[in-house]
C-alpha positions as CSV (number, residue, x, y, z in Angstrom):
1,M,-11.3,14.0,17.3
2,Q,-14.7,12.5,18.3
3,P,-15.0,8.8,18.9
4,A,-15.8,6.7,15.9
5,L,-17.9,4.2,17.8
6,L,-21.0,4.4,19.9
7,W,-22.0,1.8,22.6
8,N,-25.8,1.2,22.6
9,G,-25.7,-1.4,25.3
10,D,-25.4,-4.4,23.0
11,L,-22.9,-3.6,20.3
12,L,-20.5,-1.0,19.0
13,R,-21.5,0.9,16.0
14,P,-19.8,3.6,13.9
15,M,-20.7,7.2,14.7
16,P,-22.7,8.9,12.0
17,G,-20.3,10.2,9.3
18,S,-17.4,8.2,10.5
19,S,-15.7,5.2,8.8
20,F,-15.7,2.1,10.9
21,I,-13.1,0.4,8.6
22,A,-10.9,3.5,8.6
23,F,-11.2,3.6,12.4
24,I,-10.2,-0.1,12.8
25,L,-7.3,0.2,10.3
26,S,-5.9,3.4,11.8
27,N,-6.1,2.0,15.3
28,Q,-4.6,-1.4,14.3
29,C,-1.8,0.0,12.2
30,G,-1.3,3.2,14.1
31,Q,-1.4,5.2,10.9
32,V,-3.7,7.6,9.2
33,L,-5.0,6.5,5.9
34,E,-3.7,8.1,2.7
35,P,-6.3,9.8,0.5
36,E,-6.3,6.9,-2.0
37,E,-6.8,4.4,0.8
38,Q,-9.6,6.5,2.3
39,E,-11.3,6.6,-1.0
40,L,-11.2,2.8,-1.2
41,V,-12.7,2.5,2.2
42,D,-15.4,5.1,1.4
43,S,-16.2,3.3,-1.9
44,Y,-16.6,0.0,0.0
45,E,-18.8,1.5,2.6
46,R,-21.0,3.1,-0.1
47,D,-21.5,-0.6,-1.2
48,E,-20.0,0.1,-4.6
49,W,-18.0,-3.2,-4.7
50,R,-19.3,-6.3,-6.4
51,S,-18.2,-9.9,-6.2
52,V,-16.3,-11.3,-9.1
53,P,-17.8,-14.6,-10.2
54,T,-14.4,-16.1,-11.0
55,F,-12.7,-14.9,-7.8
56,Q,-11.2,-18.2,-6.8
57,E,-9.8,-18.8,-10.3
58,N,-8.4,-15.3,-10.4
59,L,-6.9,-15.6,-7.0
60,R,-5.1,-18.9,-7.9
61,Q,-3.8,-17.2,-11.1
62,Y,-2.5,-14.1,-9.3
63,Q,-1.0,-16.3,-6.5
64,S,0.9,-18.2,-9.1
65,Y,2.2,-15.0,-10.6
66,A,3.4,-13.9,-7.2
67,V,5.2,-17.1,-6.5
68,A,6.8,-17.1,-10.0
69,T,8.0,-13.5,-9.5
70,F,9.6,-14.2,-6.1
71,E,11.3,-17.4,-7.5
72,A,12.6,-15.5,-10.5
73,I,13.9,-12.6,-8.5
74,G,15.9,-14.6,-6.0
75,L,15.6,-12.3,-3.0
76,I,18.5,-12.4,-0.5
77,S,19.3,-10.7,2.8
78,I,22.9,-9.5,3.5
79,T,24.5,-7.7,6.3
80,L,26.9,-4.9,5.4
81,P,29.0,-2.5,7.5
82,Q,27.2,0.8,7.8
83,E,30.0,2.7,6.1
84,D,29.9,0.4,3.1
85,L,26.2,0.7,2.8
86,N,26.4,4.5,3.0
87,A,29.1,4.5,0.2
88,I,26.9,2.3,-2.0
89,R,23.9,4.6,-1.4
90,E,26.0,7.6,-2.4
91,K,27.3,5.9,-5.6
92,A,23.9,4.7,-6.5
93,A,22.4,8.2,-6.1
94,A,25.1,9.6,-8.2
95,R,24.1,7.1,-11.0
96,G,20.4,7.8,-10.5
97,M,19.6,4.3,-9.3
98,S,18.6,2.5,-6.1
99,Y,21.3,1.0,-4.0
100,Q,19.6,-2.4,-4.4
101,A,19.9,-2.1,-8.2
102,L,23.6,-1.1,-7.9
103,I,24.3,-4.1,-5.7
104,A,22.5,-6.4,-8.1
105,T,24.5,-4.9,-11.0
106,I,27.8,-5.4,-9.2
107,V,27.0,-9.0,-8.4
108,H,25.9,-9.7,-12.0
109,Q,29.1,-8.1,-13.3
110,Y,31.1,-10.3,-11.0
111,V,29.5,-13.6,-11.8
112,T,29.7,-12.9,-15.6
113,G,33.4,-12.0,-15.4
114,D,32.9,-8.3,-16.3
115,L,34.0,-7.2,-12.8
116,V,37.6,-8.1,-12.2
117,E,39.8,-7.6,-9.2
118,K,42.1,-4.6,-9.3
119,K,45.7,-5.6,-9.3
120,P,47.9,-3.7,-6.8
121,H,50.5,-1.4,-8.3
122,S,54.1,-2.7,-8.1
123,V,56.5,-0.3,-6.6
């Protein structure tokens, strides 16, 4: 791989045919860009992007959507024993759902009273 930047004594500039943005992103993130990401970078570098006159208004609107989404979802973080997590993942896969969706379903069933404790058998 040839270097993406040349030093001309005063500044660094992209090598002909190389993407400066892709170079920076790949070196900062340590990852190669996906084809879709590379196309976005190429499109930007071809100067195909235009400013949106209502950018600040749109930004505030989408920020409010994001905040409302996270408030509605109620994200949590829990620690589970690895064996429990593995069992949940297996059961979720068998049902064709993500393990997060299965955990959410179990919690919902519990709080609505649809999930009840199994009574031990009397001997």
